[in-house]
C-alpha positions in Angstrom: -13.1 5.8 -18.6 -10.8 4.9 -15.6 -7.3 4.0 -16.7 -4.8 1.4 -15.5 -1.0 2.1 -16.0 0.7 -1.1 -17.2 4.0 -1.7 -15.5 3.4 0.9 -12.8 0.0 0.2 -11.0 -0.6 -2.9 -9.0 -2.7 -5.2 -11.0 -5.5 -7.0 -9.0 -7.7 -9.9 -10.1 -10.6 -7.5 -10.2 -8.6 -5.1 -12.4 -7.6 -7.8 -14.8 -11.3 -8.9 -15.2 -12.4 -5.2 -15.6 -9.9 -4.6 -18.4 -11.0 -7.9 -20.1 -14.7 -6.8 -19.8 -14.0 -3.3 -21.2 -14.7 -1.5 -17.9 -11.1 -0.4 -17.4 -8.6 0.7 -20.0 -4.9 -0.3 -19.8 -2.3 2.2 -21.0 1.4 2.5 -21.0 2.4 6.0 -19.8 5.6 7.9 -20.2 7.4 6.6 -17.2 6.7 2.9 -18.1 7.8 3.7 -21.7 11.2 4.9 -20.5 11.7 1.7 -18.6 10.7 -0.4 -21.6 13.0 1.6 -23.9 16.0 1.2 -21.5 15.5 -2.5 -21.6 15.3 -2.6 -25.4 18.5 -0.5 -25.6 20.2 -2.9 -23.3 19.4 -5.8 -25.6 20.5 -4.0 -28.7 23.8 -3.2 -27.0 24.3 -6.9 -26.1 23.7 -7.9 -29.7 26.0 -5.2 -31.1 28.8 -6.0 -28.7 28.4 -9.8 -29.3 28.0 -10.6 -25.7 26.6 -14.1 -25.4 23.2 -14.1 -23.5 20.7 -16.9 -23.5 17.8 -16.4 -25.9 19.2 -13.2 -27.4 22.0 -14.7 -29.5 21.8 -18.4 -28.5 19.4 -21.1 -29.2 16.6 -22.1 -26.8 16.3 -24.9 -24.2 18.8 -27.7 -24.9 20.2 -25.5 -27.8 21.4 -22.9 -25.3 25.0 -23.5 -26.3 24.4 -22.8 -30.0 25.5 -19.3 -30.9 23.3 -17.3 -33.2 24.9 -14.6 -35.5 23.7 -11.0 -35.3 22.0 -11.2 -38.7 20.0 -14.3 -37.6 18.8 -12.9 -34.2 15.5 -11.6 -35.7 14.9 -14.9 -37.6 15.5 -16.7 -34.3 12.6 -14.8 -32.6 10.3 -15.4 -35.6 11.1 -19.1 -35.6 10.5 -19.5 -31.8 6.9 -18.5 -32.2 6.4 -20.9 -35.1 8.2 -23.9 -33.6 6.6 -23.6 -30.2 3.1 -23.4 -31.5 2.4 -27.1 -31.0 -0.8 -26.9 -28.9 -3.7 -29.4 -29.1 -7.1 -29.9 -27.6 -10.1 -27.7 -27.1 -9.6 -24.0 -27.6 -9.4 -21.8 -24.6 -12.2 -19.2 -24.0 -11.9 -15.7 -25.5 -11.9 -14.3 -21.9 -8.9 -16.5 -20.9 -6.9 -15.5 -24.0 -7.7 -11.8 -23.4 -6.6 -12.0 -19.8 -3.4 -13.7 -20.9 -2.6 -10.7 -23.1 -3.4 -8.3 -20.3 -1.1 -10.1 -17.9 1.7 -10.4 -20.4 1.6 -6.6 -21.3 1.7 -5.8 -17.6 4.7 -8.1 -16.9 6.6 -6.9 -19.9 6.0 -3.2 -19.1 8.1 -3.4 -16.0 11.1 -3.0 -18.3 13.2 -6.1 -17.6 12.3 -8.1 -20.7 13.8 -6.3 -23.7 10.5 -5.9 -25.5 9.8 -2.9 -27.7 7.0 -0.4 -27.1 5.8 -1.0 -30.7 5.2 -4.7 -29.9 3.3 -4.0 -26.7 1.2 -1.4 -28.5 0.1 -4.0 -31.0 -0.9 -6.4 -28.2 -2.9 -3.6 -26.5 -4.5 -2.9 -29.9 -5.8 -6.5 -29.9 -7.1 -6.1 -26.3 -8.9 -2.8 -26.9 -10.4 -3.9 -30.2 -11.5 -7.3 -28.9 -9.7 -9.1 -31.7 -8.5 -12.2 -29.8 -6.1 -14.9 -30.9 -7.1 -18.5 -31.1 -5.3 -20.7 -28.6 -5.4 -24.5 -27.9 -5.7 -25.5 -24.3 -3.1 -28.3 -24.0 0.7 -28.4 -24.4 2.1 -26.4 -21.5 4.1 -28.2 -18.8 4.2 -25.1 -16.7 8.0 -24.4 -16.7 10.0 -22.3 -19.1 6.6 -20.8 -18.7 3.5 -21.5 -20.7 5.5 -21.8 -23.9 3.0 -23.5 -26.1 -0.2 -21.5 -25.4 1.7 -18.2 -25.3 3.3 -19.0 -28.7 -0.2 -19.5 -30.2 -1.4 -16.3 -28.5 1.2 -14.2 -30.2 1.3 -15.7 -33.7 -0.9 -12.9 -35.0 1.9 -10.4 -34.2 4.0 -12.0 -37.0 1.0 -12.5 -39.3 0.3 -16.2 -38.5 -2.4 -18.0 -36.7 -6.1 -17.1 -36.4 -8.2 -14.7 -34.4 -11.8 -14.2 -33.3 -13.0 -11.2 -35.3 -16.5 -9.8 -34.9 -17.8 -13.2 -33.8 -16.1 -15.3 -36.4 -12.8 -17.1 -36.6 -10.6 -15.9 -39.4 -6.9 -16.1 -40.3 -4.6 -13.3 -39.2 -3.9 -12.5 -42.8 -7.6 -11.9 -43.5 -7.8 -9.7 -40.3 -4.8 -7.7 -41.5 -6.5 -6.9 -44.8 -9.6 -5.8 -43.1 -7.8 -3.6 -40.6 -5.0 -2.4 -42.8 -2.2 -3.9 -40.6 1.0 -5.7 -41.4 3.1 -8.2 -39.4 5.7 -7.0 -36.9 9.3 -7.9 -37.3 10.4 -9.0 -33.9 13.6 -7.7 -32.5 16.2 -9.6 -30.4 14.8 -11.3 -27.3 11.2 -10.3 -28.2 9.9 -13.7 -29.2 11.3 -15.3 -26.1 10.0 -12.6 -23.9 6.5 -13.1 -25.4 6.3 -16.9 -24.9 8.3 -17.2 -21.6 6.1 -16.6 -18.6 3.2 -18.0 -16.5 0.4 -16.0 -18.1 -1.7 -19.1 -19.2 -1.6 -20.5 -15.7 -2.3 -17.1 -14.2 -5.1 -16.2 -16.5 -6.9 -19.4 -15.7 -6.3 -18.7 -12.0 -7.8 -15.2 -12.3 -11.0 -16.7 -13.6 -10.9 -19.5 -11.0 -10.3 -17.1 -8.0 -13.3 -15.0 -9.0 -15.6 -17.9 -9.5 -14.4 -19.7 -6.4 -15.3 -16.7 -4.2 -18.8 -16.5 -5.7 -19.2 -20.3 -5.1 -18.2 -19.9 -1.4 -20.8 -17.2 -0.8 -23.5 -19.2 -2.6 -22.6 -22.3 -0.7 -23.3 -20.5 2.6 -26.7 -19.2 1.4 -27.8 -22.5 -0.1 -26.6 -24.4 3.0 -28.5 -22.0 5.2 -31.7 -22.7 3.2 -31.1 -26.4 3.5 -30.6 -26.1 7.3 -33.9 -24.2 7.6 -35.8 -26.7 5.6 -34.4 -29.6 7.8 -35.1 -27.6 11.0 -31.4 -27.8 11.7 -29.9 -26.1 14.8 -28.0 -22.8 14.8 -26.2 -23.6 18.0 -23.1 -25.0 16.2 -22.6 -21.5 14.7 -22.3 -19.9 18.1 -19.6 -17.2 18.4 -18.3 -18.5 21.7 -17.6 -21.9 20.1 -15.6 -20.6 17.3 -13.5 -18.4 19.5 -12.0 -21.7 20.8 -10.8 -22.6 17.3 -10.4 -19.3 15.5 -9.5 -20.1 12.0 -10.4 -17.0 9.9 -12.5 -19.0 7.3 -14.4 -20.9 10.0 -15.1 -17.8 12.0 -16.4 -16.0 8.9 -18.7 -18.8 7.8 -20.1 -19.2 11.3 -20.8 -15.5 11.4 -22.4 -15.6 8.0 -24.7 -18.5 8.9 -25.8 -16.8 12.1 -26.6 -13.6 10.2 -28.2 -15.3 7.2 -30.6 -16.9 9.7 -31.1 -14.0 12.0 -34.6 -13.6 13.4 -35.9 -16.7 11.7 -39.3 -18.0 12.7 -38.2 -21.5 11.6 -35.2 -21.4 13.9 -37.5 -20.3 16.8 -40.1 -23.0 16.1 -37.8 -25.8 17.1 -35.4 -24.3 19.7 -36.6 -26.7 22.4 -36.8 -29.9 20.3 -35.3 -33.2 21.6 -32.8 -33.6 18.7 -29.3 -33.8 20.2 -27.1 -33.2 17.1 -27.5 -32.6 13.4 -25.5 -34.6 10.8 -22.0 -33.2 10.1 -23.0 -31.7 6.7 -25.2 -29.3 8.6 -23.4 -28.5 11.8 -19.9 -28.6 10.4 -20.6 -26.1 7.6 -18.3 -23.5 9.3 -15.4 -26.0 9.5 -15.8 -27.3 6.0 -16.8 -24.2 4.1 -14.4 -22.2 6.3 -11.4 -24.5 5.3 -12.3 -23.9 1.7 -12.4 -20.1 2.3 -8.9 -20.4 3.8 -7.7 -22.1 0.6 -9.3 -19.3 -1.4 -7.6 -16.6 0.6 -4.2 -18.3 0.1 -4.8 -18.7 -3.7 -6.0 -15.1 -4.0 -2.9 -13.8 -2.2 -0.5 -15.9 -4.4 -2.1 -15.0 -7.7 -2.0 -11.3 -7.0 1.7 -11.6 -6.4 2.0 -13.5 -9.7 0.1 -10.8 -11.6 2.7 -8.3 -10.6 5.8 -10.3 -11.2 8.3 -10.6 -14.1 8.3 -14.2 -15.2 10.2 -14.4 -18.4 13.9 -15.3 -18.9 16.5 -14.0 -19.1 15.9 -10.9 -17.0 17.6 -7.8 -18.4 18.7 -5.6 -15.5 20.9 -3.5 -17.8 23.4 -4.1 -20.7 26.0 -5.4 -18.3 23.8 -7.4 -16.0 21.5 -10.2 -17.3 20.3 -13.1 -15.3 19.2 -16.4 -16.7 17.1 -17.7 -13.8 13.8 -19.6 -13.1 11.1 -17.0 -12.6 9.1 -18.8 -15.3 8.7 -21.9 -13.2 5.1 -22.4 -12.3 5.6 -24.2 -9.0 4.7 -21.2 -6.7 1.2 -21.1 -8.2 0.8 -24.8 -9.2 0.8 -26.0 -5.6 -1.9 -23.5 -4.4 -4.0 -24.3 -7.5 -4.0 -28.0 -6.6 -4.8 -27.1 -3.0 -7.7 -25.0 -4.2 -9.0 -27.9 -6.3 -9.3 -30.0 -3.1 -11.1 -27.1 -1.4 -13.6 -26.7 -4.2 -14.2 -30.4 -4.5 -15.0 -30.6 -0.8 -17.7 -28.0 -1.1 -19.4 -30.3 -3.6 -18.9 -33.3 -1.4 -20.7 -31.7 1.6 -23.4 -30.1 -0.6 -24.4 -33.5 -2.0 -24.7 -34.9 1.5 -27.1 -32.1 2.4 -29.1 -32.8 -0.8 -29.4 -36.4 0.3 -30.7 -35.4 3.7 -33.4 -33.3 2.1 -34.7 -36.4 0.2 -34.8 -38.8 3.2 -38.4 -38.0 4.2 -37.5 -37.0 7.8 -38.2 -34.0 10.0 -41.6 -33.6 8.5 -40.6 -33.4 4.8 -42.1 -35.8 2.2 -39.9 -38.5 0.9 -38.0 -37.3 -2.2 -39.6 -33.9 -1.6 -42.9 -34.8 -3.4 -46.2 -35.8 -1.9 -47.4 -38.2 -4.6 -44.4 -40.5 -5.1 -44.6 -43.9 -6.7 -46.0 -42.6 -9.9 -43.6 -39.7 -9.5 -39.9 -40.2 -8.7 -39.6 -36.8 -7.1 -36.1 -35.4 -6.8 -34.4 -38.8 -6.7 -32.5 -38.4 -9.9 -31.2 -34.9 -9.6 -29.2 -36.2 -6.6 -27.8 -38.9 -8.9 -26.5 -36.1 -11.1 -25.0 -34.4 -8.1 -23.3 -37.7 -7.0 -21.9 -38.2 -10.4 -20.4 -34.7 -10.5 -19.0 -35.1 -7.0 -17.3 -38.4 -8.1 -15.9 -36.7 -11.2 -14.4 -33.9 -9.2 -12.7 -36.4 -6.9 -11.0 -37.9 -10.0 -9.8 -34.4 -11.0 -8.3 -33.9 -7.6 -5.0 -35.7 -8.3 -2.4 -32.9 -7.9 -0.9 -32.2 -11.3 2.0 -30.5 -9.5 3.0 -33.9 -8.0 4.2 -34.9 -11.5 7.2 -33.8 -13.5 8.4 -35.1 -16.9 11.8 -33.9 -18.2 11.7 -31.9 -21.5 14.1 -30.2 -23.8 16.5 -33.1 -23.8 16.9 -32.8 -20.0 17.7 -29.1 -19.9 14.2 -28.6 -18.4 14.4 -31.5 -16.1 11.8 -30.4 -13.5 8.5 -28.9 -14.6 5.5 -27.8 -12.6 2.5 -29.0 -14.7 0.7 -26.0 -13.3 -1.1 -25.4 -16.5 -3.0 -28.6 -15.9 -3.6 -27.6 -12.3 -5.2 -24.4 -13.5 -7.3 -25.9 -16.2 -8.8 -28.7 -14.1 -9.5 -26.3 -11.2 -11.9 -24.5 -13.5 -13.5 -27.8 -14.5 -14.0 -28.6 -10.9 -15.6 -25.2 -10.2 -17.9 -25.7 -13.2 -19.0 -29.0 -11.9 -19.5 -27.5 -8.4 -21.9 -24.9 -9.8 -24.1 -27.7 -11.0 -23.8 -29.6 -7.7 -24.9 -26.5 -5.8 -27.6 -26.0 -8.3 -29.1 -29.4 -7.4 -29.0 -28.5 -3.7 -30.6 -25.1 -4.5 -33.5 -26.7 -6.4 -34.1 -29.3 -3.6 -33.7 -26.8 -0.7 -36.2 -24.4 -2.4 -38.6 -27.3 -2.8 -38.2 -28.4 0.8 -38.5 -24.8 2.0 -42.0 -24.6 0.6 -43.2 -27.4 2.9 -42.4 -25.2 6.0 -44.9 -22.5 5.2 -46.5 -20.6 6.8 -43.4 -20.3 8.9 -41.0 -17.8 7.7 -37.2 -17.8 7.7 -35.0 -14.7 8.0 -35.5 -11.7 5.7 -32.4 -12.7 3.8 -33.3 -16.3 3.2 -36.9 -15.4 2.4 -35.7 -12.8 -0.2 -33.4 -15.5 -1.7 -36.2 -18.0 -1.8 -38.6 -15.6 -3.5 -35.9 -14.8 -6.1 -35.6 -18.6 -6.9 -39.3 -18.9 -7.2 -39.4 -16.2 -9.8 -37.7 -18.6 -12.2 -38.3 -22.1 -10.8 -41.8 -23.2 -9.8 -42.5 -25.6 -7.0 -42.7 -29.1 -8.5 -46.0 -31.0 -7.7 -45.1 -33.8 -10.2 -42.2 -35.0 -12.2 -40.8 -32.9 -15.0 -37.5 -32.4 -16.9 -35.4 -31.4 -13.9 -32.3 -30.6 -16.0 -34.0 -27.4 -17.0 -34.5 -26.4 -13.4 -30.9 -27.3 -12.6 -29.6 -25.1 -15.5 -31.7 -22.2 -14.3 -30.4 -22.7 -10.8 -26.8 -22.8 -12.1 -27.3 -19.4 -13.8 -28.8 -18.0 -10.5 -25.5 -19.1 -8.9 -23.1 -18.0 -11.6 -24.7 -14.6 -12.0 -24.4 -14.0 -8.3 -28.1 -13.2 -7.9 -28.4 -14.7 -4.4 -25.2 -13.1 -3.3 -26.4 -9.7 -4.5 -29.8 -10.1 -2.8 -28.3 -11.3 0.5 -26.0 -8.3 0.6 -28.7 -5.9 -0.3 -31.0 -7.1 2.4 -28.2 -7.3 5.0 -27.3 -3.7 4.3 -30.9 -2.6 4.7 -31.2 -4.5 7.9 -27.8 -3.3 9.1 -26.5 -6.9 9.4 -22.8 -7.3 9.1 -22.9 -10.4 6.9 -19.2 -10.7 6.1 -17.5 -9.5 9.4 
């Protein structure tokens, strides 16, 4: 299997997901081991020579002026994991916890954190054996790092906490008995190195960036199908127009829409109609979807910097040079996460407007997309669901990073709240998948009424794939089932895969 060198290779979002999925194996090679050992030696020298360094032989946070004796330094590291495990709320997903461990191993393997190779090997053992700690989702304020969730994540190293083991939640003690393991005794600085960092925020962001990209691609495809069903114009996607305002996201979406609809009979059938302009939710797709793509690009760039950064504190440059700084502060990623939340929410806002247009009974489509309405409500209520989710997303758009509440008796007097930014971004994305699922179901229904006209080969292939799992509705039924199937079509990237396959076959440059 292909290998990734922790602490040496550049970690991408895709790599982090591949390691989590078991398609790439992370290792620590000899060069990284030397860097790790040098940092460990530096910490041991600091302790031996009784040089006062925060977190090594002092208390934490507001207790930074309390000196800790050499014999108590190990107890200090043990206690920090216990005392900081104060999380509450729903448990994070196994995938999120696993990515947190992957990101933490990579950051610590650079050799600036005073962690031992033995400790990193135990974390890697958890990753490779898919034995994942149980972690509550709430409690981090996003500065001094993600102290609370990271503390829970690493409780199993010292024999505490619980893990998911072969599909069941068991105590770490039970797992040790089954696996023949024993707790680690943490050395100086190790506990602090483990819990100080941005890996909770960053792990949530890794998942969000991947899902956000898929959502963007699906929004273009579903929007194109809606446009076809409404006999919308392709003129607003003209290349010459977008050269006059050449934002990268806007230009890309306009190009995608042109190519998604290339050689469409439906487009040709109404080129000379008397309609002057389409509603904004159709003709402004490049501007709206494109702005969201720009936000995705920014977040993607920021998170890949974060994945390859050292974010604990203090930083151990060598035995004579330690820096107590603020690399743990989540602000650099909290702001882009909040920006991304607005961008994702807006994709839902415009999608719901397109769904509404499909139900109006204009442009030759039946009202509520069903011929026999009255006794049937048609697709009226799925749009209610879409509207509810759009409104919910708007309430989640308040930027968490705009808030700060002092902690640690004022020592940590400005915090990022980026953990909240990251968590709610994924909630917004989950809602958006269902909003787009409603549009997909309605667009596919409307598309049927345009037969025997055909769309482009790409859109026809996508519509055929939808119809393999969701039948045309001639009368009312439980539409939540259709919406859930449509959501899976979106989340599993089926339409994206189909569109790219057809585009390659037809030699269409869909994403240029």
